[in-house]
C-alpha positions as CSV (number, residue, x, y, z in Angstrom):
1,M,81.6,105.9,-43.0
2,S,80.1,102.9,-40.9
3,K,76.8,101.6,-41.6
4,E,73.8,101.6,-39.2
5,K,73.7,98.1,-37.5
6,V,70.8,95.9,-37.2
7,V,70.3,93.1,-35.1
8,L,67.9,90.5,-37.2
9,A,66.0,87.5,-35.5
10,Y,67.2,84.9,-37.7
11,S,66.4,81.7,-38.2
12,G,68.2,80.7,-41.9
13,G,64.7,79.7,-43.1
14,L,62.8,81.6,-46.5
15,D,61.9,84.5,-44.9
16,T,64.5,85.5,-42.8
17,S,67.8,84.7,-45.3
18,V,65.8,86.6,-47.8
19,I,65.3,89.6,-44.8
20,L,69.0,89.6,-44.3
21,K,70.0,90.1,-48.0
22,W,67.2,92.5,-48.5
23,L,68.4,94.3,-45.2
24,L,72.4,94.4,-46.8
25,N,71.1,95.7,-50.2
26,K,69.4,98.7,-48.2
27,G,72.8,99.7,-46.6
28,Y,72.6,98.2,-43.2
29,E,75.1,96.1,-41.6
30,V,73.5,93.0,-40.0
31,I,74.3,91.1,-37.3
32,A,72.4,88.0,-37.3
33,Y,70.8,86.2,-34.4
34,L,69.4,83.0,-33.3
35,G,68.0,82.1,-30.1
36,N,67.7,78.5,-29.6
37,V,64.5,77.8,-27.8
38,G,64.5,73.6,-28.5
39,V,64.5,73.7,-32.7
40,E,66.6,71.1,-34.0
41,E,69.0,72.2,-36.3
42,D,72.6,72.9,-37.4
43,F,73.1,75.9,-36.0
44,E,77.2,75.8,-37.9
45,D,75.5,75.1,-40.8
46,I,72.8,78.4,-40.1
47,E,76.3,80.5,-38.8
48,E,78.1,79.7,-42.0
49,K,75.0,80.6,-44.3
50,A,74.2,83.7,-42.5
51,L,77.8,84.7,-42.7
52,E,78.2,83.6,-46.5
53,T,74.9,85.9,-47.1
54,G,76.3,88.7,-45.5
55,A,76.3,88.9,-42.2
56,S,78.9,90.4,-40.0
57,R,78.3,88.7,-37.2
58,V,76.0,86.2,-35.8
59,Y,75.0,85.0,-32.1
60,I,73.7,81.5,-31.6
61,E,72.0,81.9,-28.0
62,D,71.1,78.3,-25.9
63,L,67.8,79.7,-24.4
64,R,66.3,76.3,-23.7
65,R,66.9,76.1,-19.7
66,E,65.5,79.7,-19.3
67,F,62.7,78.8,-21.4
68,V,61.7,75.8,-19.2
69,T,62.1,77.6,-16.1
70,D,61.1,81.1,-16.3
71,Y,58.4,81.0,-18.9
72,I,57.1,77.5,-19.6
73,F,57.1,76.9,-15.8
74,S,55.7,80.4,-15.3
75,A,52.8,80.2,-17.8
76,L,52.4,76.5,-15.9
77,Q,51.5,78.3,-12.9
78,G,48.7,80.0,-14.4
79,N,47.8,77.3,-15.9
80,A,47.5,79.2,-19.2
81,V,45.6,78.0,-22.2
82,Y,44.5,80.2,-25.0
83,E,40.6,79.4,-25.8
84,G,40.8,77.0,-23.6
85,R,43.0,74.3,-26.2
86,Y,46.3,76.5,-27.1
87,L,48.8,76.1,-24.8
88,L,50.8,78.9,-26.1
89,G,54.3,77.4,-27.7
90,T,55.1,80.0,-29.5
91,A,53.8,83.2,-27.4
92,I,55.5,82.2,-24.4
93,A,58.9,81.7,-26.5
94,R,58.8,85.6,-28.4
95,P,59.4,87.9,-25.7
96,L,62.6,85.4,-24.4
97,I,63.9,85.6,-28.2
98,A,63.1,89.4,-28.1
99,K,65.0,90.1,-25.0
100,R,68.0,88.5,-25.8
101,Q,67.8,90.7,-29.1
102,V,67.7,93.7,-27.4
103,E,70.3,92.3,-25.1
104,I,72.6,92.3,-28.0
105,A,71.7,95.2,-29.8
106,H,72.9,96.9,-27.3
107,K,75.9,95.5,-26.8
108,E,76.6,96.2,-30.4
109,N,75.8,99.4,-30.2
110,A,73.1,98.9,-32.7
111,K,70.0,101.5,-33.5
112,Y,67.8,98.8,-35.1
113,V,66.2,95.6,-34.4
114,S,64.6,93.6,-37.2
115,H,62.5,90.3,-37.6
116,G,60.8,88.2,-40.1
117,A,57.1,87.9,-38.9
118,T,54.3,88.7,-41.7
119,G,51.9,91.7,-41.4
120,K,48.8,89.3,-40.9
121,G,50.6,87.4,-38.1
122,N,50.7,87.8,-34.0
123,D,54.0,87.9,-33.6
124,Q,55.2,90.9,-35.2
125,V,52.9,92.3,-32.0
126,R,54.9,89.9,-29.5
127,F,58.0,91.1,-30.9
128,E,57.6,95.2,-31.3
129,F,55.5,95.1,-28.1
130,A,58.9,92.9,-26.4
131,Y,61.1,95.7,-28.1
132,N,58.7,98.6,-27.1
133,A,58.7,97.5,-23.8
134,L,62.5,96.5,-23.2
135,A,64.2,99.1,-25.5
136,P,61.9,102.3,-26.3
137,D,65.5,103.7,-27.9
138,L,65.5,100.9,-30.3
139,K,64.3,101.3,-33.8
140,I,62.5,98.6,-35.4
141,I,62.5,97.5,-39.5
142,S,59.9,95.5,-39.5
143,P,59.9,94.4,-43.7
144,W,56.4,92.8,-44.3
145,K,54.9,96.0,-43.2
146,D,57.1,97.9,-45.6
147,P,55.6,99.2,-48.5
148,E,58.9,98.6,-50.9
149,F,59.3,95.2,-48.9
150,L,55.7,94.3,-50.0
151,D,56.1,95.7,-53.0
152,Q,58.8,93.4,-54.2
153,F,58.0,90.2,-52.8
154,K,54.0,89.1,-53.0
155,G,54.6,85.5,-51.4
156,R,56.5,82.7,-51.3
157,T,57.2,82.3,-55.1
158,D,58.9,86.0,-55.0
159,L,61.1,84.7,-51.6
160,L,62.3,81.1,-53.2
161,E,62.8,83.5,-56.5
162,Y,65.2,85.9,-54.8
163,A,67.0,83.4,-52.8
164,D,67.5,81.6,-55.9
165,K,68.7,84.7,-57.6
166,H,71.0,85.6,-54.6
167,N,72.3,81.9,-54.4
168,I,70.9,81.6,-50.6
169,S,70.4,78.3,-49.9
170,V,67.0,77.6,-47.9
171,K,65.3,74.5,-47.0
172,A,61.6,75.7,-48.1
173,S,59.8,74.7,-51.5
174,K,57.0,75.4,-53.4
175,E,56.2,71.8,-52.9
176,K,55.7,72.4,-48.8
177,S,53.7,75.0,-48.8
178,Y,52.8,75.1,-44.8
179,S,55.3,76.6,-42.5
180,E,55.9,75.6,-39.0
181,D,57.2,77.2,-36.0
182,D,59.7,74.6,-33.7
183,N,61.1,74.9,-30.1
184,L,61.1,73.0,-27.0
185,M,57.7,73.1,-25.9
186,H,55.4,72.7,-29.6
187,I,55.6,72.7,-33.3
188,S,52.9,74.5,-35.0
189,H,51.6,74.0,-38.2
190,E,49.9,76.4,-40.5
191,A,49.0,78.0,-43.5
192,G,49.6,76.1,-47.3
193,I,47.5,73.2,-47.4
194,L,46.1,73.2,-43.9
195,E,44.6,76.4,-44.4
196,D,41.2,74.3,-45.3
197,P,39.5,74.0,-41.9
198,S,37.5,70.8,-43.0
199,K,40.1,69.0,-44.3
200,R,42.0,66.4,-41.7
201,P,45.5,67.2,-41.7
202,P,47.9,64.7,-43.6
203,E,49.8,62.2,-41.3
204,H,53.2,63.7,-42.6
205,V,52.5,67.0,-41.2
206,Y,52.7,65.9,-37.1
207,S,56.5,65.7,-36.6
208,R,56.7,65.2,-32.8
209,T,54.0,62.8,-31.8
210,R,53.4,59.2,-33.6
211,S,50.0,58.3,-35.0
212,I,47.6,56.4,-32.6
213,K,47.9,53.4,-34.7
214,D,51.7,53.4,-33.7
215,T,52.0,53.7,-29.9
216,P,52.3,51.3,-28.0
217,D,49.3,49.4,-26.1
218,E,51.2,49.3,-22.4
219,E,51.0,52.2,-20.3
220,D,53.8,54.5,-19.1
221,I,53.1,55.4,-15.5
222,I,55.1,58.3,-13.8
223,E,55.2,60.8,-11.0
224,I,55.8,63.8,-11.1
225,E,56.5,66.1,-8.2
226,F,55.9,69.9,-7.6
227,E,57.1,72.6,-5.1
228,D,55.2,75.9,-4.7
229,G,53.4,75.0,-8.5
230,I,56.8,74.1,-9.9
231,P,57.5,70.4,-11.5
232,I,60.8,69.7,-9.5
233,K,61.3,65.7,-10.6
234,V,59.7,63.2,-12.5
235,S,60.1,59.5,-12.4
236,N,59.5,56.1,-13.9
237,K,60.2,53.3,-12.1
238,K,59.5,50.7,-14.4
239,D,62.4,51.9,-16.6
240,D,64.1,53.2,-13.3
241,V,64.1,56.7,-14.7
242,E,64.9,59.7,-12.3
243,K,64.9,63.2,-13.4
244,T,65.6,66.7,-11.8
245,D,66.9,68.8,-14.0
246,P,64.5,71.1,-15.6
247,L,65.8,70.7,-19.0
248,D,66.5,66.7,-18.9
249,F,63.1,66.0,-17.3
250,Y,61.2,68.3,-19.5
251,N,63.0,66.5,-22.4
252,Y,62.1,63.4,-21.1
253,L,58.5,64.3,-20.8
254,N,58.5,65.1,-24.5
255,E,59.7,61.8,-25.4
256,L,57.3,59.9,-23.3
257,G,54.2,62.2,-25.1
258,E,55.5,61.6,-28.5
259,K,55.8,57.8,-27.7
260,H,52.0,58.0,-27.0
261,S,50.5,60.5,-29.0
262,I,49.6,63.4,-26.3
263,G,49.3,67.1,-26.8
264,R,47.8,66.9,-30.6
265,V,45.6,70.2,-31.1
266,D,43.9,70.5,-34.2
267,M,41.2,74.3,-33.7
268,V,40.6,77.5,-35.2
269,E,41.9,80.5,-33.0
270,N,41.7,84.3,-33.0
271,R,44.4,86.1,-33.8
272,F,45.2,89.2,-32.0
273,I,44.2,91.5,-35.2
274,G,40.9,89.6,-35.7
275,I,41.6,86.9,-38.5
276,K,41.1,83.7,-37.8
277,S,43.7,81.0,-38.3
278,R,43.6,77.6,-38.5
279,G,46.3,75.9,-36.4
280,I,47.9,72.4,-36.0
281,Y,49.4,72.0,-32.3
282,E,51.9,69.6,-31.0
283,T,52.8,69.8,-27.4
284,P,53.8,66.9,-25.5
285,A,55.5,67.5,-22.1
286,A,53.3,71.0,-21.5
287,T,50.4,68.7,-22.1
288,I,51.3,66.1,-19.4
289,L,52.3,69.3,-17.4
290,W,49.5,70.8,-17.0
291,A,47.1,67.6,-16.3
292,A,49.2,67.1,-13.3
293,H,49.8,70.3,-12.0
294,R,45.9,71.1,-12.7
295,D,45.1,67.7,-10.3
296,L,47.5,68.7,-7.8
297,E,45.6,71.9,-7.3
298,G,42.6,70.0,-6.7
299,L,43.9,68.6,-3.4
300,A,46.0,71.4,-2.0
301,M,44.4,74.7,-3.3
302,D,41.7,76.6,-1.8
303,K,38.5,76.6,-3.0
304,E,37.9,80.4,-3.3
305,V,41.6,81.1,-4.3
306,M,40.9,78.5,-7.3
307,H,37.8,79.9,-8.4
308,I,39.1,83.6,-8.3
309,R,42.5,82.4,-10.2
310,D,40.6,80.3,-12.9
311,S,38.6,83.4,-13.7
312,L,41.8,85.2,-14.6
313,I,43.0,82.6,-16.4
314,P,41.6,83.8,-19.9
315,K,42.9,87.2,-19.2
316,F,46.4,85.7,-18.2
317,S,46.6,83.4,-21.2
318,E,45.1,86.4,-23.7
319,L,48.1,88.4,-22.6
320,I,50.7,85.6,-23.2
321,Y,49.0,85.4,-26.9
322,N,49.1,88.8,-27.8
323,G,52.7,89.7,-26.5
324,L,52.3,91.5,-23.6
325,W,54.8,89.1,-21.5
326,F,56.3,92.5,-20.5
327,S,53.4,94.5,-19.8
328,P,52.3,96.4,-16.1
329,E,48.9,94.0,-16.5
330,M,51.1,90.9,-16.7
331,D,53.5,92.0,-13.9
332,F,49.9,92.2,-12.0
333,L,48.4,88.8,-12.6
334,M,52.0,87.0,-12.4
335,N,52.2,87.9,-9.0
336,A,48.6,86.8,-8.6
337,M,49.5,83.8,-9.6
338,N,52.8,83.2,-8.1
339,K,50.6,83.8,-4.8
340,S,47.8,81.2,-5.5
341,Q,51.0,78.7,-5.9
342,E,52.1,78.4,-2.5
343,R,51.9,75.6,-0.8
344,I,50.5,73.6,-4.1
345,T,53.6,71.1,-3.3
346,G,53.3,67.4,-3.7
347,T,53.4,64.2,-6.0
348,V,51.0,63.6,-9.1
349,K,51.1,60.2,-10.6
350,L,49.5,59.4,-14.4
351,A,49.3,56.6,-16.9
352,L,50.2,57.6,-20.3
353,I,48.7,55.7,-23.0
354,K,47.0,56.1,-26.4
355,G,46.9,60.1,-26.5
356,N,45.7,60.1,-22.7
357,I,46.5,61.4,-19.5
358,N,44.8,59.5,-16.8
359,P,45.9,60.8,-13.0
360,L,46.2,57.9,-10.7
361,G,46.4,59.0,-7.4
362,R,48.4,62.5,-5.5
363,K,49.6,63.3,-2.9
364,S,50.6,66.5,-0.8
365,P,51.9,67.3,2.5
366,T,50.0,70.6,2.1
367,S,46.8,68.7,1.4
368,L,43.5,70.0,2.4
369,Y,41.6,67.0,1.9
370,D,40.2,65.6,5.2
371,R,39.4,61.8,4.5
372,E,36.9,61.2,7.5
373,L,35.2,65.1,6.6
374,S,34.6,63.9,3.4
375,S,33.5,60.5,3.9
376,M,30.0,59.4,2.9
377,D,30.3,56.3,5.7
378,I,31.2,58.5,8.8
379,E,30.1,61.7,10.7
380,G,33.9,62.9,10.8
381,G,33.2,65.7,13.2
382,F,30.4,67.4,10.1
383,D,27.2,68.1,12.0
384,A,24.7,67.0,9.3
385,E,22.1,69.3,11.2
386,D,24.1,72.5,10.1
387,S,23.6,72.2,6.6
388,K,20.0,73.0,7.3
389,G,20.8,76.6,8.8
390,F,23.3,77.1,5.6
391,I,20.8,75.9,3.3
392,N,18.4,78.3,4.7
393,I,20.9,81.2,4.5
394,N,21.3,81.0,1.2
395,A,18.0,80.4,-0.1
396,I,16.9,83.9,1.6
397,R,18.1,85.7,-1.9
398,L,15.9,83.0,-4.2
399,K,12.8,83.1,-2.1
400,A,13.0,87.1,-2.9
401,H,14.4,87.1,-6.2
402,H,11.1,84.7,-7.2
403,A,8.3,86.3,-4.6
404,V,9.1,89.4,-6.8
405,L,9.0,87.6,-10.1
406,R,5.7,86.1,-9.3
407,E,4.1,89.5,-8.3
408,E,5.2,90.8,-11.6
409,N,4.6,87.9,-13.9
410,P,2.3,85.5,-12.8
411,Y,1.8,84.0,-16.0
412,L,5.4,83.3,-16.3
413,W,5.3,82.2,-12.9
414,R,2.6,79.5,-14.2
415,S,4.7,78.4,-16.9
416,R,7.3,77.5,-14.3
417,N,5.8,76.4,-11.7
418,K,2.6,74.6,-13.2
419,D,1.2,72.9,-10.4
420,E,0.8,76.7,-8.8
421,A,-2.4,78.0,-9.2
422,V,-2.2,81.8,-10.2
423,E,-5.3,83.8,-9.0
């Protein structure tokens, strides 16, 4: 009798290595799947390890280019930033990983998909929302919410002991207690020694950006070209570098960001399930792109479109964070963001130095900036007398509001307008 197949989102780390073996012991045929979104790993070693642990087949999919063009750039167009600081490196990768996992499950005629996300975190929601949206026919095995699994594994120590018992090779140790998620966009560090938000993280935690004291004193000056809000080229004339391939120039921006210690964030954020969490993030290339993109919008985006779009950024970012990439509300907002990016075309010049991104200039064939109209030295077609009527019209509601306020509460009016006599 054939066993039921389950496709496991597998990283080769401690949790998913143990889960692979646990699923085998539960009687499933396990197909291991790793979506490469930019993690630096020995993939041959991971494949060999999965097979040795008992996987019947291993899929290692290179998703890096799709990650950049269809996910990172889509988030960039909407200037997605969660709670004003987090550029969503983990959250943006999860829907892509889950999408390919579902495709493999259908290809293999598997009835189940599984992941190693914990019951306290955000990733469980991101994976499972994507599974439900894209493949409601598949059943989900979520070990960290399974009573039997939870009874057996109370924490990291139990996982390590299980791995040792079953001769599963893992890099994790009891000494390195914090966890990391690494991809092309960022690396996150959380838990363990980082759980006290009052303590500065040790410098050895950082791996994608060098310490400020080790950065060069000379700035790098680069130009980033956009078309309809999408970056299409980066150039560095000093080093005679020009990159047009999305993956190539994204990697190049990561190198520059690492060199100048750009993209470090240390914050306490609100997880979807209501728990506050301290996270350390390093997001070099994306931090540079977000700054350049925003700067170009100042030149080429209509004021009212910008203000409406900006009012949607918190919700857009929250949907990504909460794992709702494949949802009707995200479809709606994504269409709005794409529309706002029409004619956001041009080039931004930036100086990178000591953790800073300093815009030096910007130009656009679709610029809405009129130098003569903006000038304080010449009239430029602007009639200053028109401003009198403009102010009078816009002041009507202010006069009406304060007339009512004065009538209803003269003493409050007097406290605000001390020179005004109250009858």
